[in-house]
C-alpha positions as CSV (number, residue, x, y, z in Angstrom):
1,M,15.9,-7.8,1.4
2,E,15.9,-4.1,0.1
3,I,12.7,-2.5,-0.4
4,K,12.4,-0.7,-3.8
5,K,8.7,-0.8,-4.6
6,V,5.8,-0.3,-2.2
7,G,2.3,-0.8,-2.7
8,V,-0.4,1.0,-0.8
9,V,-4.0,-0.3,-0.4
10,G,-6.2,2.4,0.0
11,C,-5.7,6.1,-1.0
12,G,-7.8,8.0,1.4
13,V,-6.6,10.2,3.9
14,M,-4.1,7.9,5.6
15,G,-3.3,6.0,2.4
16,S,-2.6,9.0,0.3
17,G,-0.3,10.3,3.3
18,I,1.6,6.8,3.1
19,V,1.8,7.3,-0.5
20,I,3.4,10.7,-0.3
21,N,6.0,9.4,2.4
22,C,6.9,6.3,0.5
23,A,7.5,8.3,-2.9
24,Q,9.3,11.2,-1.0
25,A,11.7,8.6,0.2
26,G,12.5,7.5,-3.1
27,Y,10.4,4.3,-3.3
28,Q,8.3,3.5,-6.5
29,V,4.7,3.6,-5.3
30,V,1.7,1.7,-6.6
31,A,-1.6,3.4,-5.2
32,S,-4.7,1.3,-5.2
33,E,-8.4,2.2,-4.8
34,I,-11.5,0.2,-5.3
35,N,-12.8,2.3,-8.3
36,D,-11.6,5.3,-10.7
37,D,-13.5,7.9,-8.8
38,L,-11.9,7.1,-5.3
39,L,-8.5,6.7,-7.1
40,K,-8.9,10.1,-8.6
41,K,-9.7,11.6,-5.3
42,G,-6.9,9.9,-3.4
43,M,-4.3,11.3,-6.0
44,K,-5.9,14.7,-5.6
45,L,-5.0,14.6,-2.3
46,V,-1.5,13.7,-3.0
47,D,-1.1,16.2,-5.7
48,N,-2.7,18.9,-3.3
49,F,-0.5,18.3,-0.4
50,L,2.6,18.3,-2.6
51,A,1.5,21.7,-4.4
52,K,0.7,23.4,-0.9
53,S,4.6,22.2,0.0
54,V,5.9,23.8,-3.1
55,E,3.7,27.0,-2.2
56,K,5.1,27.1,1.2
57,G,8.7,26.5,-0.1
58,K,9.3,23.2,1.6
59,I,10.0,21.7,-1.5
60,T,10.5,22.7,-5.3
61,Q,8.3,22.0,-8.2
62,Q,11.0,19.8,-9.6
63,D,10.9,17.6,-6.1
64,K,7.1,17.5,-6.6
65,D,7.3,16.5,-10.3
66,A,9.9,13.7,-9.1
67,V,7.5,12.5,-6.5
68,M,4.6,12.4,-8.6
69,G,6.7,10.4,-11.2
70,R,7.3,7.7,-8.7
71,I,3.6,7.0,-8.3
72,K,1.4,5.0,-10.2
73,G,-2.4,4.6,-9.4
74,T,-4.5,1.3,-10.2
75,T,-7.6,-0.1,-9.4
76,D,-6.3,-3.7,-10.1
77,M,-4.4,-5.3,-7.4
78,K,-2.3,-7.6,-9.7
79,D,-0.2,-4.4,-10.2
80,F,1.2,-5.4,-6.7
81,G,2.9,-8.4,-8.2
82,D,6.2,-6.9,-8.1
83,C,6.1,-5.0,-4.8
84,D,8.6,-5.6,-2.1
85,L,6.3,-4.1,0.7
86,A,2.6,-3.8,0.5
87,I,0.8,-1.5,3.1
88,E,-2.9,-2.0,3.5
89,A,-4.6,1.4,4.5
90,A,-8.2,0.5,4.2
91,I,-11.1,1.6,6.6
92,E,-10.9,-0.2,10.1
93,N,-13.1,-3.1,9.2
94,M,-11.5,-6.5,10.0
95,E,-13.4,-8.5,7.5
96,L,-12.6,-6.3,4.7
97,K,-8.9,-6.4,5.9
98,K,-8.9,-10.0,6.0
99,K,-9.9,-10.2,2.3
100,I,-7.2,-7.6,1.4
101,F,-4.5,-9.6,3.0
102,A,-5.9,-12.9,1.4
103,Q,-5.7,-11.0,-2.2
104,L,-2.3,-9.5,-1.3
105,D,-1.0,-13.1,-0.6
106,K,-2.1,-14.3,-3.9
107,V,-0.9,-11.3,-6.1
108,C,2.3,-10.3,-4.2
109,K,5.7,-12.0,-4.8
110,K,6.7,-14.8,-2.4
111,D,9.0,-12.7,-0.3
112,A,7.0,-9.6,-0.4
113,I,6.2,-7.9,3.1
114,L,2.7,-7.3,4.0
115,A,1.7,-4.6,6.5
116,T,-1.4,-2.9,7.8
117,N,-1.7,0.6,8.9
118,T,-4.4,-0.5,11.7
119,S,-4.4,1.3,15.1
120,C,-6.4,-1.3,16.9
121,L,-7.3,-4.6,15.2
122,S,-5.5,-7.8,15.7
123,I,-2.4,-8.0,13.1
124,I,-2.4,-11.7,13.7
125,D,-5.8,-12.3,12.4
126,M,-4.8,-10.6,9.2
127,A,-1.7,-12.5,9.2
128,M,-3.4,-15.8,9.3
129,Q,-5.1,-15.0,6.1
130,T,-1.7,-15.5,4.1
131,S,0.7,-18.3,3.5
132,K,3.6,-16.1,5.3
133,P,2.5,-14.7,8.6
134,D,6.2,-14.2,9.6
135,K,6.3,-11.6,6.8
136,V,3.3,-9.5,8.2
137,L,3.8,-6.5,10.4
138,G,1.8,-3.4,11.4
139,L,3.3,-0.2,10.1
140,H,1.0,2.3,12.0
141,F,1.4,5.7,10.6
142,F,0.2,8.9,12.6
143,N,-2.2,11.4,10.9
144,P,-1.2,13.7,8.8
145,V,1.1,11.0,7.6
146,P,3.6,13.6,5.8
147,I,4.0,15.8,8.9
148,M,3.8,13.3,12.0
149,T,7.2,11.7,12.5
150,C,6.2,8.5,14.7
151,L,5.9,5.3,13.1
152,E,4.7,2.3,15.2
153,I,5.9,-1.0,14.2
154,V,3.6,-3.6,15.5
155,R,5.2,-7.2,15.6
156,T,2.8,-10.2,16.0
157,I,3.9,-13.5,17.7
158,A,4.7,-14.7,14.2
159,T,6.7,-11.6,12.5
160,S,10.2,-12.4,11.8
161,D,13.2,-10.3,13.3
162,E,14.2,-9.7,10.0
163,V,10.9,-8.2,8.8
164,V,10.9,-5.9,11.9
165,E,14.3,-4.6,11.1
166,I,13.4,-4.0,7.4
167,G,10.2,-2.1,8.7
168,R,12.5,-0.2,11.0
169,E,14.7,0.7,8.2
170,V,11.8,1.7,5.8
171,G,10.5,3.9,8.8
172,K,14.1,5.8,9.1
173,K,14.3,6.2,5.3
174,M,11.0,8.1,5.6
175,G,12.4,10.2,8.4
176,K,10.2,8.8,11.0
177,T,10.9,7.8,14.8
178,V,10.2,4.2,14.9
179,V,8.9,2.7,17.9
180,V,8.1,-1.1,18.1
181,A,5.2,-2.5,19.8
182,K,3.4,-5.8,20.2
183,D,0.2,-6.9,18.6
């Protein structure tokens, strides 16, 4: 399966960094937040980071415009319907994450991979909220996401080898050094 479109749930510090990394890697990205104010704030984080990158000469204005053109903001989870990969980057609250995974399972296409950015919560507990625990893994980015080069892939007892390999490919496309760990 080739990843072409990525959804990111949560556009705070971590989520906005994940959005930037995905869009810079060439993926179409849907960034979601729970309301318009938080979405505007998250998109401003993305824009500000890219603007500073232009100022520092790390990217051109044309690069920034291209990256921003690959990002769509939303407050409607239904916009994740055609995503190949959905990455949850909400606050570290297990009940909230379980609700998000149950929602993603309903709105994402059947073969979509679901991931969490959690650094410490049980991923199998989130995976069990879905009809496809074999397609759930951790993609733990380090902060600040666009600068830090490590990506920890966390596999559960149910995560398929294919999904881990796709996670590895996504990480490499983002320029990350990938390490695999157990849940």
